[in-house]
C-alpha positions as CSV (number, residue, x, y, z in Angstrom):
1,M,-39.2,7.5,3.9
2,K,-35.9,6.0,3.0
3,N,-37.3,4.6,-0.3
4,F,-38.9,8.0,-1.0
5,W,-35.5,9.8,-0.8
6,R,-33.8,7.1,-2.8
7,R,-36.4,7.4,-5.6
8,F,-36.3,11.2,-5.4
9,S,-32.5,11.4,-5.5
10,Y,-32.4,9.1,-8.5
11,N,-33.8,12.1,-10.5
12,R,-30.8,14.3,-10.8
13,G,-32.9,17.2,-12.1
14,A,-34.9,17.1,-8.9
15,V,-31.8,17.1,-6.7
16,I,-30.5,20.2,-8.7
17,G,-33.9,21.8,-8.3
18,L,-33.9,21.2,-4.6
19,F,-30.4,22.7,-4.3
20,I,-31.4,25.8,-6.2
21,L,-34.6,26.2,-4.2
22,T,-32.7,25.8,-0.9
23,L,-30.4,28.7,-2.0
24,V,-33.4,30.9,-2.8
25,I,-35.0,30.1,0.6
26,L,-31.8,30.9,2.4
27,T,-31.5,34.1,0.5
28,A,-35.1,35.1,1.5
29,I,-34.4,34.2,5.2
30,L,-31.1,36.0,5.4
31,A,-32.1,39.1,3.4
32,P,-33.1,41.2,6.4
33,F,-29.8,40.4,8.1
34,V,-27.4,40.7,5.2
35,F,-29.2,43.7,3.8
36,P,-30.8,45.5,6.7
37,Q,-31.3,48.7,4.8
38,S,-34.5,49.2,2.9
39,P,-34.2,48.0,-0.7
40,W,-35.9,51.3,-1.7
41,K,-33.0,53.4,-0.3
42,M,-30.7,55.2,-2.7
43,V,-27.1,54.1,-2.1
44,Q,-25.1,55.2,-5.2
45,R,-25.5,56.9,-8.5
46,P,-28.1,55.5,-10.9
47,F,-27.1,52.8,-13.4
48,L,-24.0,51.6,-11.7
49,P,-22.9,48.5,-13.7
50,P,-22.4,45.2,-11.9
51,F,-19.0,44.4,-10.3
52,T,-18.0,48.1,-10.5
53,D,-18.2,48.6,-6.7
54,N,-17.3,45.8,-4.3
55,A,-20.0,47.1,-1.9
56,L,-22.6,46.9,-4.7
57,L,-21.8,43.7,-6.6
58,L,-24.7,43.8,-8.9
59,G,-24.8,47.6,-9.4
60,T,-27.7,50.0,-9.0
61,D,-31.0,50.7,-10.8
62,A,-32.4,53.8,-12.3
63,L,-32.8,55.4,-8.9
64,G,-29.5,54.3,-7.4
65,R,-31.0,51.5,-5.3
66,N,-29.0,48.3,-4.6
67,V,-29.9,45.6,-7.1
68,I,-28.7,42.7,-5.0
69,S,-30.6,43.9,-2.0
70,G,-33.8,44.1,-4.2
71,L,-33.2,40.6,-5.4
72,A,-32.8,39.2,-1.9
73,H,-35.8,41.0,-0.5
74,G,-37.8,40.1,-3.6
75,A,-37.1,36.4,-3.0
76,Y,-39.0,36.6,0.3
77,V,-42.0,38.2,-1.4
78,S,-42.1,35.7,-4.3
79,L,-41.8,32.6,-2.0
80,L,-44.4,34.1,0.5
81,V,-46.9,34.7,-2.3
82,G,-46.3,31.3,-3.9
83,L,-46.6,29.4,-0.7
84,V,-49.5,31.1,1.0
85,S,-51.6,31.4,-2.3
86,T,-51.0,27.7,-2.9
87,I,-52.1,26.7,0.7
88,V,-55.3,28.9,0.3
89,A,-56.0,27.4,-3.1
90,L,-55.6,23.9,-1.7
91,A,-57.9,24.7,1.2
92,I,-60.6,25.7,-1.3
93,G,-60.1,23.1,-4.0
94,V,-59.5,20.0,-1.9
95,P,-62.8,20.1,0.0
96,I,-64.8,21.0,-3.2
97,G,-63.1,18.2,-5.2
98,A,-63.5,15.7,-2.4
99,L,-67.2,16.4,-1.9
100,A,-67.9,16.3,-5.7
101,G,-66.1,13.0,-6.2
102,Y,-67.5,11.3,-3.1
103,F,-71.2,12.2,-3.3
104,A,-71.3,12.3,-7.2
105,G,-74.7,12.9,-8.7
106,R,-76.3,16.3,-8.3
107,T,-73.6,17.4,-5.8
108,D,-70.9,16.6,-8.3
109,D,-72.8,18.5,-11.1
110,A,-73.4,21.6,-9.0
111,L,-69.8,21.8,-7.7
112,M,-68.2,21.1,-11.1
113,R,-70.4,23.8,-12.8
114,F,-69.2,26.2,-10.1
115,T,-65.6,25.2,-10.8
116,E,-66.0,25.5,-14.5
117,F,-67.4,29.0,-14.1
118,F,-64.0,30.1,-12.8
119,Q,-62.2,28.1,-15.5
120,T,-64.0,29.8,-18.3
121,I,-62.3,33.1,-17.5
122,P,-58.5,33.2,-18.2
123,S,-56.6,33.1,-14.9
124,F,-54.4,36.1,-15.6
125,A,-57.3,38.2,-16.8
126,L,-59.4,37.4,-13.7
127,A,-56.5,38.2,-11.4
128,I,-56.1,41.6,-13.2
129,V,-59.8,42.3,-12.7
130,L,-59.8,41.3,-9.1
131,L,-56.8,43.6,-8.3
132,A,-58.3,46.4,-10.3
133,I,-61.4,46.2,-8.0
134,F,-59.5,45.8,-4.8
135,Q,-56.5,47.6,-3.4
136,P,-53.2,46.4,-4.9
137,S,-51.7,45.2,-1.6
138,L,-49.8,42.0,-0.9
139,M,-52.8,40.4,0.8
140,F,-55.1,41.0,-2.2
141,V,-52.4,39.7,-4.5
142,I,-52.4,36.5,-2.6
143,I,-56.2,36.3,-2.5
144,A,-56.4,37.0,-6.3
145,I,-53.9,34.3,-7.1
146,S,-55.6,31.8,-4.8
147,I,-59.0,32.5,-6.4
148,V,-57.6,31.7,-9.9
149,S,-55.6,28.7,-8.8
150,W,-58.0,26.4,-7.0
151,P,-60.1,25.0,-9.9
152,P,-57.4,22.6,-11.2
153,V,-57.0,21.3,-7.6
154,A,-60.7,20.6,-7.4
155,R,-60.8,18.7,-10.6
156,L,-57.7,16.7,-9.7
157,V,-59.1,15.7,-6.3
158,R,-62.5,14.9,-7.8
159,G,-60.9,12.5,-10.2
160,E,-58.8,10.8,-7.5
161,V,-61.8,10.5,-5.1
162,L,-64.0,9.1,-7.9
163,S,-61.5,6.3,-8.5
164,L,-61.0,5.6,-4.7
165,R,-64.6,5.7,-3.5
166,T,-65.3,2.3,-5.1
167,R,-62.2,0.5,-3.6
168,E,-62.6,-2.3,-1.1
169,F,-61.2,-0.4,1.9
170,V,-63.7,2.4,1.4
171,E,-66.6,-0.2,1.3
172,A,-65.2,-1.8,4.4
173,A,-65.1,1.5,6.2
174,T,-68.7,2.2,5.2
175,L,-69.8,-1.2,6.4
176,S,-68.0,-0.6,9.7
177,G,-70.3,2.4,10.3
178,L,-68.0,5.3,9.7
179,G,-69.5,8.6,8.7
180,N,-68.9,10.2,5.3
181,T,-66.5,12.8,6.8
182,Q,-64.4,10.2,8.5
183,I,-64.2,8.1,5.4
184,I,-63.1,11.1,3.3
185,M,-60.6,12.4,5.9
186,R,-59.2,9.1,7.1
187,H,-59.3,6.8,4.1
188,I,-59.7,8.6,0.8
189,L,-57.7,11.8,1.1
190,P,-54.6,10.2,2.5
191,N,-54.5,7.9,-0.6
192,A,-55.0,10.9,-2.9
193,L,-52.2,12.9,-1.4
194,P,-49.3,12.0,-3.9
195,P,-50.8,13.7,-6.9
196,I,-51.9,16.7,-4.8
197,I,-48.4,17.2,-3.5
198,V,-47.0,17.1,-7.0
199,L,-49.6,19.6,-8.2
200,A,-48.9,21.9,-5.2
201,S,-45.2,22.2,-6.1
202,L,-46.2,23.2,-9.6
203,M,-48.8,25.6,-8.3
204,V,-46.2,27.5,-6.2
205,A,-44.1,28.0,-9.4
206,Q,-47.2,29.2,-11.3
207,A,-48.1,31.6,-8.4
208,I,-44.6,33.1,-8.5
209,L,-45.0,33.7,-12.3
210,L,-48.4,35.2,-11.9
211,E,-47.2,37.5,-9.1
212,S,-44.3,38.6,-11.1
213,S,-46.5,39.3,-14.1
214,L,-48.9,41.4,-12.0
215,S,-46.1,43.3,-10.4
216,F,-44.6,43.9,-13.9
217,L,-47.9,45.6,-14.9
218,G,-47.9,47.7,-11.7
219,L,-50.7,45.7,-10.0
220,G,-48.5,44.5,-7.2
221,D,-48.0,46.0,-3.8
222,P,-46.3,49.4,-4.4
223,N,-44.6,49.3,-1.0
224,I,-42.9,45.9,-1.4
225,M,-39.9,45.1,-3.6
226,S,-40.5,42.2,-5.9
227,W,-38.8,40.6,-8.9
228,G,-41.7,41.5,-11.2
229,Y,-41.6,45.1,-10.1
230,M,-37.8,45.3,-10.8
231,I,-38.3,44.0,-14.3
232,G,-41.2,46.4,-14.9
233,A,-39.3,49.4,-13.6
234,A,-36.3,48.6,-15.9
235,R,-38.2,47.8,-19.1
236,T,-37.7,51.4,-20.5
237,V,-33.9,51.1,-20.1
238,I,-33.4,47.5,-21.2
239,R,-31.0,48.5,-23.9
240,T,-28.7,50.7,-21.8
241,A,-29.0,48.9,-18.5
242,W,-29.7,45.3,-19.5
243,W,-28.8,43.8,-16.1
244,L,-31.7,45.5,-14.4
245,S,-34.1,43.2,-16.3
246,F,-31.8,40.3,-16.8
247,L,-31.0,39.6,-13.1
248,P,-34.5,39.5,-11.6
249,G,-35.6,37.6,-14.8
250,M,-32.9,34.9,-14.1
251,A,-34.1,34.8,-10.4
252,I,-37.6,34.0,-11.6
253,L,-36.4,31.5,-14.2
254,L,-34.3,29.6,-11.7
255,T,-36.9,29.5,-9.0
256,V,-39.7,28.4,-11.3
257,L,-37.4,25.8,-13.0
258,S,-36.3,24.4,-9.6
259,L,-39.9,24.0,-8.5
260,N,-40.8,22.2,-11.7
261,L,-37.8,19.9,-11.4
262,I,-38.8,19.2,-7.8
263,G,-42.3,18.4,-9.0
264,E,-41.0,15.8,-11.4
265,G,-38.9,14.3,-8.7
266,L,-41.9,14.1,-6.3
267,N,-43.9,12.4,-9.1
268,D,-41.2,9.8,-9.5
269,A,-40.9,9.3,-5.7
270,L,-44.6,9.2,-4.9
271,N,-46.0,7.4,-7.9
272,P,-44.6,3.8,-7.9
273,R,-46.2,3.1,-11.3
274,L,-44.1,5.8,-12.9
275,T,-40.9,5.4,-10.9
276,R,-37.8,4.5,-12.8
277,K,-35.9,1.3,-11.8
278,T,-33.4,2.2,-9.2
279,Q,-31.6,-1.1,-8.9
């Protein structure tokens, strides 16, 4: 663990990303306490510029709602969607990839053809179709993003398992009488975790972008404030009230950038072959 943190901290970009992400997480946690009022509540006249009123540091939107309150509550939504959808995608993709890589042959062919079926359809288009069919609620947004996010996980895990299944420790486990499930769970998957962890950090960022894009198009939950909704609601007044699009856009940019930087740091820390010299 000590070596892990030393290699991770050697990547300055990853440390900066971790700092930014920590601020975003704290903002999401403290939002209900710092801004107890609903972010949908009208508090002032519309289009109040930033830093005009000390009580409304970032001004108000087209309906007089507190922009900074919307940003804080939107952080919670973005992180929740990113984290939960990634966990669900991993829960789908890891077993499929592990089974395909371990058993190979017809099992591999069948599972990979099933995976490729989802990859033939553009992720964003498939998410739009799914939300057009179902009710645009937060739960269905998470489900839609999970469905379009698991195929890369399955392919990555399959490749890792294919390379690990012929190793000596797997053959020794087979000779010792362990079943296939035990070999996969105890010996193969733990050794395949580093690239999965790195991919997961990038998937959270991708999920946040996807949720923001869907909310921008009006396909998000209409009862929940999100960064994508704020940008979409302000697109018609971008010339007269630029801050209404710029501020949530910067929030998305910094959050996604921090997750990508953390992913690079995790790759350096978890993959000794690619780790820079720290001495």
